[in-house]
C-alpha positions in Angstrom: -17.5 187.1 32.4 -19.6 184.2 33.6 -19.6 182.1 30.3 -16.0 182.2 30.6 -15.4 181.3 34.0 -17.6 178.1 33.0 -15.3 177.9 29.8 -12.1 177.7 32.0 -13.4 175.5 34.5 -14.8 173.0 31.7 -11.2 173.5 30.1 -9.9 172.6 33.4 -11.9 169.4 34.3 -11.5 168.1 30.8 -7.8 168.4 31.3 -7.7 167.3 34.8 -9.4 164.1 33.3 -7.5 163.5 30.1 -4.5 163.6 32.7 -5.8 161.1 34.8 -7.0 159.3 32.0 -3.1 159.6 30.4 -1.4 159.1 33.9 -3.8 155.7 35.0 -4.2 153.9 31.3 -0.9 155.0 29.7 2.2 151.9 30.9 4.8 154.0 32.9 7.1 151.8 30.9 7.5 149.9 27.1 9.2 146.5 26.6 7.8 142.8 28.5 10.2 143.0 31.6 8.5 141.2 34.4 9.2 143.0 37.5 8.9 141.9 41.0 8.8 144.4 43.8 8.2 143.4 47.9 6.1 144.8 50.1 6.9 144.6 53.6 4.9 143.7 56.6 3.9 146.3 58.1 4.4 148.8 54.7 1.7 151.6 54.7 0.0 152.2 51.6 2.0 155.2 51.3 5.4 153.5 51.2 4.1 150.8 48.8 3.4 153.4 46.4 6.9 154.7 46.7 8.4 151.3 45.9 6.1 151.7 42.8 7.2 155.4 42.1 10.9 153.6 42.7 10.6 151.3 40.4 9.5 153.8 37.2 6.1 151.6 37.6 4.0 155.0 37.9 5.0 158.1 37.6 2.3 160.7 39.5 2.1 158.9 42.8 -0.3 161.5 44.2 -2.8 160.2 41.5 -2.5 157.2 43.1 -3.3 158.2 46.6 -6.4 159.5 45.9 -7.4 156.8 44.2 -6.1 154.7 47.2 -8.4 157.1 49.4 -11.3 157.6 46.8 -11.4 153.5 47.0 -10.7 152.6 50.7 -7.6 150.5 49.3 -4.7 153.1 51.6 -6.6 151.2 54.8 -5.0 148.3 54.5 -2.7 147.0 52.3 -1.1 143.0 51.9 3.3 142.6 52.5 4.5 139.9 50.2 6.2 139.9 46.7 4.0 140.9 43.7 4.4 140.5 40.3 4.2 143.0 37.2 5.2 143.5 34.1 6.6 146.9 32.8 4.3 147.5 30.0 1.2 147.4 32.6 -1.1 150.5 33.0 -0.6 152.4 36.5 -4.4 150.9 36.9 -3.8 147.0 36.2 -0.6 147.5 38.6 -3.2 149.9 41.5 -5.8 147.0 41.1 -3.1 144.3 41.3 -2.1 146.0 44.7 -5.5 146.4 45.8 -6.3 143.1 45.4 -3.5 141.5 47.2 -2.7 139.4 44.3 0.9 138.6 45.9 3.0 135.5 44.4 2.1 132.1 46.1 2.9 128.6 45.4 0.3 126.0 45.7 1.2 123.1 47.9 -1.3 120.3 48.1 -1.2 117.9 50.9 -2.8 114.7 50.9 -4.7 112.6 52.9 -1.7 109.7 54.0 1.0 111.7 53.0 4.3 111.7 55.3 7.1 113.9 55.7 8.6 112.3 53.0 5.8 113.4 50.2 5.5 116.9 52.3 9.1 117.9 51.9 9.2 116.8 48.3 5.8 119.5 47.8 8.0 122.4 49.8 11.1 121.3 47.5 9.5 122.1 44.0 8.6 125.5 44.9 11.9 126.4 45.7 11.3 127.4 49.3 13.0 124.6 50.9 15.1 121.6 50.1 14.0 118.4 51.1 16.8 117.6 53.3 16.7 120.8 55.5 12.6 120.8 55.6 13.4 117.2 57.5 15.5 118.6 59.5 13.6 121.5 60.6 10.2 119.2 61.5 12.4 117.8 64.4 14.0 121.0 65.4 12.9 121.4 69.2 12.0 125.0 69.8 9.6 124.7 65.9 8.0 121.6 68.4 7.9 123.5 72.1 6.3 127.0 69.9 3.1 124.9 68.5 3.4 122.5 71.8 3.8 119.4 69.8 4.8 116.3 72.0 6.1 113.9 69.3 9.5 113.0 67.8 8.6 115.7 64.9 5.7 117.6 63.2 4.9 114.2 61.6 0.7 114.3 61.1 0.4 117.4 62.8 0.4 118.5 59.1 -3.4 118.9 58.3 -3.8 117.3 55.0 -5.1 120.0 52.3 -4.2 122.8 49.4 -2.1 125.6 50.7 -1.4 128.8 49.2 1.8 129.5 50.2 3.2 133.1 50.4 6.5 133.6 48.6 9.3 134.9 50.9 7.4 133.4 53.9 9.5 131.7 56.1 9.4 127.8 56.2 8.4 128.1 60.1 5.7 130.2 59.3 4.5 128.0 56.1 4.4 125.2 58.3 2.9 126.8 61.3 0.0 127.5 59.0 -0.3 124.2 58.7 -0.5 122.9 62.1 -2.8 125.7 62.6 -5.3 124.1 60.3 -5.1 120.6 62.0 -5.3 122.4 65.6 -8.4 124.5 63.9 -10.2 120.7 62.7 -9.4 119.4 66.1 -12.2 120.6 67.3 -13.3 121.0 71.0 -15.6 117.9 71.0 -12.9 115.8 69.7 -10.8 117.0 72.7 -13.6 116.0 75.3 -13.7 112.9 73.2 -10.2 112.4 73.6 -10.1 113.3 77.4 -12.7 111.0 78.1 -10.9 108.2 76.4 -8.0 108.8 77.8 -5.7 109.8 75.0 -3.3 112.4 74.3 -3.2 114.5 71.2 -0.3 112.1 69.8 -1.8 108.9 70.2 -4.9 110.3 69.2 -3.0 111.6 66.0 -0.7 108.6 65.9 -3.7 105.8 65.9 -5.4 108.6 63.3 -2.3 108.2 61.1 -2.1 104.4 61.4 -6.1 104.2 59.8 -5.6 106.6 57.1 -2.5 104.3 55.5 -4.7 101.2 55.9 -8.3 102.3 55.3 -9.2 102.3 51.5 -13.1 102.5 52.3 -14.7 105.2 54.6 -16.9 103.0 56.6 -14.3 100.6 57.7 -11.9 103.3 59.8 -14.1 102.5 62.7 -13.5 98.8 61.9 -10.6 99.1 61.4 -10.1 101.6 64.5 -11.9 98.8 66.8 -9.2 96.4 65.7 -6.2 98.5 66.8 -8.1 99.8 69.9 -8.9 96.2 71.1 -5.4 95.3 70.7 -3.8 98.0 72.3 -6.7 97.0 75.4 -5.3 93.3 74.9 -2.0 94.7 75.2 -1.1 92.7 71.9 1.1 94.1 69.4 -0.5 96.4 66.6 1.0 95.0 63.8 0.2 97.4 61.1 1.9 97.0 58.1 2.6 100.6 57.3 4.6 101.3 60.5 7.6 98.8 59.7 8.5 101.0 56.8 8.1 104.7 58.4 11.2 106.1 57.9 12.8 103.8 56.2 11.3 103.8 52.6 8.0 105.3 50.7 4.6 103.7 51.4 4.0 103.0 47.6 6.9 100.1 47.8 6.3 96.7 48.6 6.4 95.4 51.9 8.5 92.7 52.4 9.1 90.2 55.4 12.4 91.8 55.8 10.8 95.4 56.4 8.1 93.4 58.9 11.4 91.9 61.3 13.2 95.1 61.2 13.7 96.6 64.5 12.8 100.5 64.6 11.0 102.6 67.1 7.4 102.6 65.1 7.8 99.2 64.2 4.1 97.8 65.8 5.2 94.1 64.8 8.6 94.6 67.2 7.0 97.0 69.8 3.9 97.1 71.5 1.3 99.9 71.6 1.6 102.9 69.8 4.7 104.2 67.7 6.2 107.4 69.3 4.2 109.2 67.0 2.1 109.5 63.6 3.4 108.0 60.5 1.2 110.0 57.9 -1.2 113.3 57.8 -4.4 112.1 58.9 -7.6 113.5 57.6 -10.4 113.8 59.5 -12.5 111.1 59.3 -9.9 109.1 60.4 -9.0 111.7 63.4 -12.8 110.7 63.9 -12.8 107.3 63.5 -9.6 106.9 66.3 -11.8 108.3 68.8 -15.1 106.4 68.0 -14.0 102.9 67.1 -16.8 100.5 66.1 -18.7 98.6 68.9 -17.2 95.2 67.5 -14.8 92.0 69.0 -12.2 91.7 65.5 -8.9 91.6 66.3 -8.0 90.9 62.9 -8.2 92.3 59.1 -6.8 91.1 55.8 -6.8 92.6 52.5 -9.4 92.0 49.9 -9.7 91.9 46.2 -11.9 95.2 46.0 -9.2 96.9 48.8 -11.9 96.3 51.6 -11.1 94.1 54.6 -12.0 90.7 55.9 -12.3 91.0 59.7 -11.7 88.5 61.9 -12.5 88.1 66.0 -10.0 84.6 66.2 -6.8 83.7 65.4 -8.4 81.0 63.0 -10.6 82.7 61.4 -7.7 85.3 60.7 -5.5 82.4 58.8 -8.3 81.1 57.3 -9.4 84.4 55.2 -5.7 84.8 54.5 -5.8 81.3 53.4 -8.5 82.1 50.8 -7.2 85.3 49.9 -3.8 83.8 49.2 -5.7 81.0 46.9 -7.6 84.1 45.3 -4.6 85.8 43.8 -2.6 82.6 42.9 -6.0 81.3 40.6 -5.6 84.8 39.5 -1.9 84.8 38.5 -2.4 81.3 37.5 -5.4 82.6 34.9 -3.3 85.8 33.8 -0.5 83.5 32.6 -2.7 80.7 30.7 -4.3 83.8 29.2 -1.0 85.1 27.9 0.0 82.1 26.8 -3.4 81.9 24.9 -2.5 85.2 23.2 1.0 83.8 22.4 0.1 80.7 20.8 -2.4 82.6 18.1 
């Protein structure tokens, strides 16, 4: 009798194991169709399992619920869109849900990117069109909700790589980027800005100009010093990148007409800082804006190696400009001579 009970129990155990293996390892569907399921925000694990059952991706939800309890997966589930292939096994589906592998779009914001580049990055994902994002960036409600005292969110988006979940609102996506900037803008920097009498917008505005001008990290404090010195002397900043902001891409050539164009951002025609940032500054530029070098420089001009020649007086600066133009002309002449020589051979 005891032997029969053991056999029966063993048989039940084996059948249970086989059933579990079948239910978890054998796909509920055939074919290679891709199915997107959405687990709403606030949904429980049981509700997520019901969604899988309704989509016929699993057969026995009791096993799924049991496995969720045994692994602790039922305690928390990530909302979002999940990409599942019909021929996946229920175990593979369980692991996708347990790990929270939702559909996400990668958006890279580089140091010095303006809303123009940021809008392009967003539009490639299909989250929002370029024009709609540009309009949203100036929305008073969005600016107010994040306590931004500026014409737009320009400069308040921290340069980084972001994974944006499918289905998230554009406001929340932008909000996560603004929150990242506020995380980087530490209490120490806030105290420093307060000591210097600078608002957050002024710091980010100056930092954005430094970001567009600097190539070599060691020059950021020097460039910052030039602008701080000019501000103290009430001289126009004359920062080239500001004159094309909102007009054309910073990758395009700056012309004499650009320098003379009257816009609120053109620091050749308007004294002081522009009304807001012209790009997304990185942390190094933000730090430089608050820590200018102790130098008397008021001018700088680019060199061939993308560094700058710094000067204190207008006379020194004009001489540096003259030498730079001479070198550029010599290089141009040498290039023409080489081309002519290659043509004659």
